[in-house]
MDTraj code that builds the backbone (N, CA, C; nanometers):
import mdtraj as md
import numpy as np

residues = "UNK UNK UNK UNK UNK UNK UNK UNK UNK UNK UNK UNK UNK UNK UNK UNK UNK UNK UNK UNK UNK UNK UNK UNK UNK UNK UNK UNK UNK UNK UNK UNK UNK UNK UNK UNK UNK UNK UNK UNK UNK UNK UNK UNK UNK UNK UNK UNK UNK UNK UNK UNK UNK UNK UNK UNK UNK UNK UNK UNK UNK UNK UNK UNK UNK UNK UNK UNK UNK UNK UNK UNK UNK UNK UNK UNK UNK UNK UNK UNK UNK UNK UNK UNK".split()
xyz = np.array([
    [0.0824, -0.1176, 0.0344],
    [0.0154, -0.0311, 0.0053],
    [0.0809, 0.1498, -0.0147],
    [0.0777, 0.1906, -0.0918],
    [0.1682, 0.3259, -0.1159],
    [0.1220, 0.4280, 0.0217],
    [0.2360, 0.4874, 0.0799],
    [0.2171, 0.5809, 0.2081],
    [0.0775, 0.6879, 0.1691],
    [0.0683, 0.7530, 0.0181],
    [-0.0376, 0.8294, 0.0040],
    [-0.1443, 0.7966, 0.0289],
    [-0.1586, 0.6443, 0.0018],
    [-0.2811, 0.5611, -0.0238],
    [-0.3257, 0.5531, 0.1646],
    [-0.2326, 0.5096, 0.2054],
    [-0.2428, 0.4186, 0.3900],
    [-0.2861, 0.6212, 0.4301],
    [-0.2406, 0.7280, 0.4221],
    [-0.2284, 0.8674, 0.4840],
    [-0.3863, 0.8797, 0.4755],
    [-0.4652, 0.8171, 0.3301],
    [-0.5689, 0.9115, 0.3233],
    [-0.6865, 0.8042, 0.3794],
    [-0.6268, 0.6858, 0.3969],
    [-0.7271, 0.5634, 0.4556],
    [-0.7068, 0.5948, 0.6012],
    [-0.5888, 0.6517, 0.6714],
    [-0.5720, 0.6983, 0.7935],
    [-0.6805, 0.8041, 0.8653],
    [-0.6365, 0.8976, 0.7969],
    [-0.7691, 1.0002, 0.7878],
    [-0.9069, 0.9640, 0.7641],
    [-0.8995, 0.8928, 0.6990],
    [-1.0912, 0.8843, 0.7021],
    [-1.1619, 0.7520, 0.7451],
    [-1.0917, 0.6796, 0.8059],
    [-1.1095, 0.5209, 0.8843],
    [-1.0778, 0.4843, 0.9843],
    [-1.1441, 0.4214, 1.0330],
    [-1.0956, 0.3327, 1.1249],
    [-1.0620, 0.1652, 1.0850],
    [-0.8679, 0.1591, 1.0696],
    [-0.8645, 0.0425, 0.9832],
    [-0.7363, -0.0481, 1.0262],
    [-0.7357, -0.1491, 1.0501],
    [-0.6271, -0.2503, 1.0341],
    [-0.6181, -0.3297, 0.9198],
    [-0.4963, -0.3982, 0.9393],
    [-0.4397, -0.4829, 0.8096],
    [-0.4083, -0.6319, 0.8846],
    [-0.4042, -0.7449, 0.8118],
    [-0.3692, -0.8446, 0.8668],
    [-0.3003, -0.9079, 0.7293],
    [-0.2541, -1.0415, 0.7503],
    [-0.1424, -1.1056, 0.7073],
    [-0.2584, -1.2298, 0.7004],
    [-0.2555, -1.3287, 0.5736],
    [-0.3684, -1.3993, 0.5711],
    [-0.3811, -1.5075, 0.6781],
    [-0.3308, -1.4809, 0.7702],
    [-0.3624, -1.5959, 0.8626],
    [-0.4227, -1.5619, 0.9948],
    [-0.4960, -1.4078, 0.9857],
    [-0.5207, -1.2892, 1.0517],
    [-0.4855, -1.2505, 1.1948],
    [-0.3033, -1.2641, 1.1246],
    [-0.2155, -1.1368, 1.2221],
    [-0.2564, -1.0334, 1.1760],
    [-0.2181, -0.9239, 1.2885],
    [-0.2690, -0.7902, 1.3143],
    [-0.0895, -0.7259, 1.2363],
    [-0.0744, -0.7012, 1.1385],
    [0.0324, -0.6294, 1.0639],
    [0.0446, -0.4731, 1.0861],
    [-0.0822, -0.3905, 1.1126],
    [-0.0869, -0.2305, 1.1067],
    [-0.2452, -0.2087, 1.1469],
    [-0.2171, -0.1277, 1.2125],
    [-0.3722, -0.0670, 1.2628],
    [-0.3035, 0.0851, 1.3030],
    [-0.4067, 0.1676, 1.2818],
    [-0.3945, 0.3104, 1.2845],
    [-0.4535, 0.4125, 1.3698],
    [-0.3984, 0.5055, 1.3969],
    [-0.4356, 0.5526, 1.5533],
    [-0.5839, 0.5336, 1.5921],
    [-0.6679, 0.5426, 1.5057],
    [-0.8549, 0.6050, 1.5196],
    [-0.8523, 0.4376, 1.5705],
    [-0.7810, 0.3422, 1.4930],
    [-0.8283, 0.1988, 1.5291],
    [-0.7816, 0.1879, 1.7231],
    [-0.6577, 0.2453, 1.7359],
    [-0.6640, 0.2218, 1.8333],
    [-0.6812, 0.2946, 1.9218],
    [-0.7758, 0.4225, 1.9439],
    [-0.8409, 0.4983, 1.9796],
    [-0.9816, 0.3992, 2.0678],
    [-1.0215, 0.3277, 1.9821],
    [-1.1660, 0.2816, 1.9562],
    [-1.1473, 0.1672, 2.0282],
    [-1.0281, 0.1370, 2.0291],
    [-1.0202, -0.0753, 2.0978],
    [-0.9617, -0.0496, 2.1887],
    [-0.9135, 0.0635, 2.2218],
    [-0.8405, 0.1005, 2.4167],
    [-0.6720, 0.0195, 2.3733],
    [-0.6534, -0.0572, 2.2656],
    [-0.5515, -0.1647, 2.2557],
    [-0.4108, 0.0018, 2.2067],
    [-0.2966, -0.0170, 2.2076],
    [-0.1553, 0.0297, 2.1766],
    [-0.1628, -0.0483, 2.0331],
    [-0.1152, 0.0180, 1.9458],
    [-0.0237, -0.0410, 1.8069],
    [0.0389, -0.1162, 1.8315],
    [0.1423, -0.1418, 1.9730],
    [0.2385, -0.2206, 1.9996],
    [0.1653, -0.3774, 2.0584],
    [0.0263, -0.3343, 2.1435],
    [0.0167, -0.4434, 2.1989],
    [-0.1038, -0.5535, 2.0943],
    [-0.1306, -0.4916, 1.9907],
    [-0.2376, -0.5341, 1.8522],
    [-0.1439, -0.5919, 1.7922],
    [-0.0115, -0.5182, 1.7264],
    [0.0397, -0.5895, 1.6092],
    [0.1192, -0.6995, 1.6361],
    [0.1377, -0.8077, 1.5575],
    [0.1841, -0.9601, 1.5841],
    [0.0409, -1.0191, 1.6707],
    [-0.0607, -0.9626, 1.7084],
    [-0.1864, -1.0967, 1.7611],
    [-0.2764, -1.1231, 1.6731],
    [-0.3685, -1.2022, 1.6949],
    [-0.4686, -1.2409, 1.6130],
    [-0.5234, -1.1699, 1.6329],
    [-0.5994, -1.1039, 1.5414],
    [-0.7144, -1.0547, 1.5285],
    [-0.8414, -1.0726, 1.6262],
    [-0.8580, -1.1960, 1.6214],
    [-0.9395, -1.2757, 1.7279],
    [-0.9472, -1.2289, 1.8311],
    [-0.8407, -1.1190, 1.8803],
    [-0.8053, -1.0605, 2.0332],
    [-0.9161, -0.9550, 2.0277],
    [-0.9669, -0.9386, 1.9273],
    [-1.1039, -0.8630, 1.9465],
    [-1.2491, -0.9112, 1.9240],
    [-1.2815, -1.0380, 1.8975],
    [-1.3500, -1.0788, 1.8999],
    [-1.4585, -1.0582, 1.9772],
    [-1.5622, -1.0107, 1.9436],
    [-1.6969, -0.9724, 2.0438],
    [-1.8471, -1.0787, 2.0589],
    [-1.7666, -1.1529, 1.9733],
    [-1.9060, -1.2636, 1.9894],
    [-2.0448, -1.2176, 1.9388],
    [-2.0410, -1.1028, 1.9002],
    [-2.1571, -1.0473, 1.8281],
    [-2.2069, -1.1284, 1.6913],
    [-2.0948, -1.1499, 1.6430],
    [-2.1247, -1.1943, 1.5048],
    [-2.1268, -1.3668, 1.4166],
    [-2.1983, -1.4030, 1.3993],
    [-2.2004, -1.5634, 1.3479],
    [-2.0757, -1.6041, 1.3113],
    [-2.0422, -1.7376, 1.3295],
    [-1.9083, -1.7828, 1.2507],
    [-1.9157, -1.7699, 1.1282],
    [-2.0074, -1.7219, 1.0620],
    [-2.0284, -1.7594, 0.8734],
    [-1.9778, -1.6173, 0.8564],
    [-2.0219, -1.4670, 0.9254],
    [-1.9862, -1.3700, 0.9136],
    [-1.8027, -1.3591, 0.8375],
    [-1.7460, -1.4052, 0.9380],
    [-1.6380, -1.4621, 0.9216],
    [-1.5442, -1.5292, 0.8331],
    [-1.6454, -1.6019, 0.8267],
    [-1.6078, -1.7416, 0.6965],
    [-1.6648, -1.6523, 0.5513],
    [-1.6896, -1.5586, 0.5222],
    [-1.7464, -1.4931, 0.4043],
    [-1.6610, -1.4066, 0.4138],
    [-1.6143, -1.3225, 0.5014],
    [-1.5123, -1.2021, 0.5083],
    [-1.3754, -1.2510, 0.4452],
    [-1.3280, -1.3446, 0.5404],
    [-1.2157, -1.3924, 0.4715],
    [-1.1787, -1.4850, 0.3481],
    [-1.3042, -1.5373, 0.3023],
    [-1.2828, -1.5831, 0.1457],
    [-1.2895, -1.4789, 0.0808],
    [-1.3602, -1.3739, 0.0930],
    [-1.3439, -1.2944, -0.0275],
    [-1.1806, -1.2306, 0.0275],
    [-1.1447, -1.1881, 0.1213],
    [-1.0043, -1.1174, 0.1043],
    [-0.9242, -1.2606, 0.1214],
    [-0.9247, -1.3800, 0.0876],
    [-0.8434, -1.4688, 0.0557],
    [-0.8352, -1.4626, -0.0849],
    [-0.9521, -1.4340, -0.1884],
    [-0.9525, -1.3888, -0.3023],
    [-0.8558, -1.3015, -0.4143],
    [-0.7993, -1.2136, -0.2677],
    [-0.7500, -1.0936, -0.3048],
    [-0.8541, -0.9956, -0.3870],
    [-0.9697, -0.9981, -0.2919],
    [-1.0396, -0.8516, -0.3244],
    [-1.0286, -0.7856, -0.1826],
    [-1.1152, -0.6441, -0.1474],
    [-1.1563, -0.5710, -0.0387],
    [-1.2273, -0.5965, 0.0061],
    [-1.2094, -0.6361, 0.1142],
    [-1.3216, -0.6408, 0.2153],
    [-1.3783, -0.5127, 0.3147],
    [-1.5082, -0.4648, 0.2507],
    [-1.5709, -0.3288, 0.3106],
    [-1.6734, -0.3755, 0.4276],
    [-1.6767, -0.3399, 0.5317],
    [-1.7930, -0.3862, 0.6775],
    [-1.7892, -0.3387, 0.7725],
    [-1.8806, -0.3420, 0.8544],
    [-1.8632, -0.2904, 0.9863],
    [-1.8873, -0.4240, 1.0904],
    [-1.7779, -0.4197, 1.1506],
    [-1.7870, -0.5408, 1.2787],
    [-1.7571, -0.4956, 1.4083],
    [-1.8363, -0.5406, 1.4632],
    [-1.8612, -0.4843, 1.6545],
    [-1.7540, -0.5724, 1.6936],
    [-1.6055, -0.5306, 1.7283],
    [-1.5207, -0.5641, 1.8332],
    [-1.5436, -0.5075, 1.9454],
    [-1.4378, -0.6106, 2.0480],
    [-1.4422, -0.5859, 2.2022],
    [-1.3741, -0.4818, 2.2129],
    [-1.3687, -0.4124, 2.2892],
    [-1.2497, -0.2987, 2.3606],
    [-1.2020, -0.3632, 2.4862],
    [-1.0263, -0.3218, 2.4477],
    [-0.9627, -0.4152, 2.5751],
    [-1.0096, -0.3981, 2.7186],
    [-1.0948, -0.3034, 2.7819],
    [-1.2055, -0.3304, 2.8853],
    [-1.3106, -0.4163, 2.8954],
    [-1.3518, -0.4749, 2.7664],
    [-1.4612, -0.5762, 2.7582],
    [-1.5683, -0.5384, 2.7027],
])
top = md.Topology()
chain = top.add_chain()
for i, resn in enumerate(residues, 1):
    res = top.add_residue(resn, chain, resSeq=i)
    for name in ("N", "CA", "C"):
        top.add_atom(name, md.element.get_by_symbol(name[0]), res)
traj = md.Trajectory(xyz[None], top)
């Protein structure tokens, strides 16, 4: 991702990136603010650390299918903050 694109996304969205196995590789400041975690606490962790239990398993299966095909997934996820 180019620095210019990342700066635009960071300014407009709560954003995280993971590798193909769900390990967090990047979070922006807005993501940290809303989750209550620092970037250092999140990077290297599996994204499941934020699972709120509010979505059925199929929600994530469909999301990961799209991502694994190289498509961009856009949507809304209810995550759990660090303090629960």
